[in-house]
C-alpha positions in Angstrom: -93.9 273.1 -159.1 -92.7 269.7 -157.9 -94.5 268.2 -155.0 -92.6 268.0 -151.7 -92.1 264.4 -150.8 -94.4 263.4 -148.0 -92.6 263.9 -144.6 -89.8 265.9 -146.2 -90.9 269.1 -144.6 -91.0 267.5 -141.2 -87.6 266.1 -141.7 -86.3 269.5 -142.8 -87.8 271.2 -139.7 -86.4 268.6 -137.4 -82.9 268.9 -138.9 -83.0 272.6 -138.1 -83.8 272.0 -134.5 -81.1 271.0 -132.1 -81.6 267.5 -130.8 -83.1 267.3 -127.3 -79.8 265.8 -126.0 -77.8 268.7 -127.4 -80.2 271.2 -125.9 -79.8 269.5 -122.5 -76.0 269.7 -122.8 -76.1 273.4 -123.7 -78.5 274.1 -120.8 -76.2 272.1 -118.5 -73.1 274.1 -119.6 -75.0 277.4 -119.0 -76.1 276.2 -115.6 -72.6 275.2 -114.6 -71.2 278.5 -115.7 -73.9 280.4 -113.9 -73.3 278.4 -110.7 -69.5 278.8 -110.8 -69.8 282.6 -111.5 -72.2 283.0 -108.6 -70.3 280.7 -106.2 -67.0 282.5 -107.0 -68.6 285.9 -106.1 -70.4 284.5 -103.0 -67.3 282.9 -101.6 -65.1 285.9 -102.4 -67.5 287.9 -100.1 -68.1 285.2 -97.5 -66.2 282.0 -97.0 -69.2 280.5 -95.2 -71.7 281.2 -98.0 -74.2 278.4 -98.1 -75.2 276.3 -101.0 -78.7 278.0 -100.9 -77.0 281.4 -101.2 -75.0 280.3 -104.2 -77.9 278.6 -105.9 -80.1 281.7 -105.4 -77.3 284.0 -106.8 -77.0 281.7 -109.8 -80.7 281.7 -110.4 -81.1 278.0 -110.1 -82.6 275.7 -107.5 -80.6 273.6 -105.1 -81.7 270.5 -106.9 -80.1 271.8 -110.1 -77.0 272.8 -108.3 -76.6 269.4 -106.6 -77.2 267.8 -110.0 -73.8 269.3 -111.1 -72.0 269.4 -107.8 -72.8 266.6 -105.4 -71.5 268.4 -102.3 -70.5 271.9 -101.2 -66.9 270.6 -101.1 -67.2 269.6 -104.8 -68.4 273.1 -105.6 -65.7 274.8 -103.6 -63.1 272.6 -105.3 -64.4 273.7 -108.7 -64.4 277.3 -107.7 -60.8 277.1 -106.4 -59.6 275.3 -109.6 -61.3 277.9 -111.8 -59.9 280.8 -109.6 -56.4 279.4 -109.8 -56.6 279.0 -113.6 -57.7 282.6 -113.9 -54.9 283.7 -111.6 -52.3 281.7 -113.5 -53.3 283.4 -116.7 -52.8 286.8 -114.9 -49.3 285.7 -113.8 -48.3 285.0 -117.4 -47.7 288.7 -117.7 -45.2 288.8 -114.8 -41.5 289.0 -115.8 -39.6 286.2 -114.1 -36.4 286.6 -116.1 -33.2 288.1 -115.0 -31.8 288.1 -111.5 -33.6 285.3 -109.6 -33.9 287.4 -106.5 -35.6 290.3 -108.4 -37.7 287.8 -110.3 -38.9 286.2 -107.1 -39.8 289.6 -105.7 -41.8 290.5 -108.8 -43.6 287.1 -108.7 -44.4 287.6 -105.0 -45.8 291.0 -105.7 -48.1 289.8 -108.5 -49.1 286.6 -106.5 -49.8 288.6 -103.4 -52.4 290.8 -105.1 -54.2 287.6 -106.2 -54.0 285.9 -102.9 -55.2 289.0 -101.0 -58.1 289.5 -103.4 -59.2 285.8 -103.2 -58.4 285.1 -99.6 -62.0 284.3 -98.8 -62.1 281.7 -101.5 -58.9 280.1 -100.2 -60.3 280.2 -96.6 -63.4 278.3 -97.8 -61.1 275.8 -99.6 -59.1 275.2 -96.4 -62.3 274.4 -94.5 -63.6 272.0 -97.1 -60.6 270.4 -98.9 -57.5 268.4 -97.8 -54.2 270.3 -97.8 -52.8 268.1 -100.6 -55.7 269.0 -102.9 -55.2 272.8 -102.3 -51.5 272.5 -103.0 -52.2 270.5 -106.2 -54.5 273.2 -107.5 -51.6 275.7 -107.0 -49.2 273.5 -109.0 -48.6 275.8 -112.0 -47.9 278.8 -109.7 -45.6 276.6 -107.6 -43.8 275.5 -110.8 -43.0 279.2 -111.5 -41.5 279.5 -108.0 -39.5 276.3 -108.4 -38.1 277.5 -111.7 -36.9 280.7 -110.1 -35.4 278.9 -107.1 -33.6 276.4 -109.4 -32.1 279.3 -111.3 -31.1 281.0 -108.1 -29.4 277.9 -106.8 -27.5 277.4 -110.0 -26.3 281.0 -109.9 -25.3 280.8 -106.2 -27.9 283.4 -105.3 -30.1 281.0 -103.3 -28.9 278.4 -100.8 -28.5 274.8 -101.9 -28.1 273.3 -98.5 -31.9 272.9 -98.0 -34.3 270.6 -100.0 -35.7 272.3 -103.0 -39.2 271.2 -102.3 -38.9 272.7 -98.8 -37.9 276.1 -100.2 -41.0 276.0 -102.5 -43.2 275.1 -99.5 -41.7 278.0 -97.6 -42.9 280.4 -100.3 -46.3 278.8 -100.5 -46.8 278.8 -96.8 -45.6 282.3 -96.2 -48.0 283.7 -98.8 -50.9 282.1 -97.1 -49.8 283.0 -93.6 -49.6 286.6 -94.8 -53.2 286.4 -96.1 -54.4 285.2 -92.7 -52.5 287.9 -90.9 -53.9 290.6 -93.2 -57.4 289.3 -92.8 -56.9 289.4 -89.0 -55.5 292.9 -89.1 -52.0 291.9 -88.0 -50.4 292.9 -91.3 -51.0 295.9 -93.5 -52.1 294.6 -96.9 -50.3 297.5 -98.7 -47.0 296.5 -97.1 -47.5 292.7 -97.3 -45.7 292.1 -100.6 -42.6 293.9 -99.2 -42.7 292.0 -95.9 -43.1 288.6 -97.7 -40.3 289.3 -100.2 -37.9 290.5 -97.4 -38.7 287.4 -95.4 -38.2 285.1 -98.3 -35.0 286.7 -99.5 -33.6 286.4 -95.9 -34.6 282.7 -95.8 -33.4 281.7 -99.3 -30.3 283.7 -99.9 -27.1 281.6 -99.8 -25.2 281.7 -96.5 -22.4 284.3 -96.7 -24.1 286.3 -99.3 -25.5 289.8 -98.6 -29.3 289.7 -98.4 -30.7 292.3 -100.9 -33.6 294.5 -99.9 -36.7 293.9 -102.0 -37.3 296.6 -104.6 -40.1 298.9 -103.5 
């Protein structure tokens, strides 16, 4: 049997082991995922959850958490971004074709379920992040709203005497106002989607056109 070249066994074993840098990157990815999973759950239960609470839930120390997220605001931003990406994927299943008014009602219904479920995360974001950042994270959802409004304006179903961006802002603001009222007990969560849709249809329907009632 041929002799193994000196050092070849060591080289073979070291080739089979991940490089320390690769191991550190893998550990960092696992830590980040654990932190985000835990922070999302903690903030969904309590908008005031502390960094210590989130680190404990993630099974890491605060030093490790701060190694990935320099401030609580950075962590809240990451959770909000992740939450909206997950929400946007869920909204992909919503039918936004056909009559723009019916499409808007369907999108409001699907969006409301998400906003209501994640209201505590949004409340934490409003306390930590500037309004323009929160709106930017909602960009893909707002693009869906804008597309429906554009179709409605072209078809004469929605008014064209108001700025398009203002109409999109109206939808965005009303959804979040409904979440606040629901949390405060001023609005029934089970009836909120209907109330939001009815309010938006009244506000956006072209003048002189009958305002449809939102489908139940």
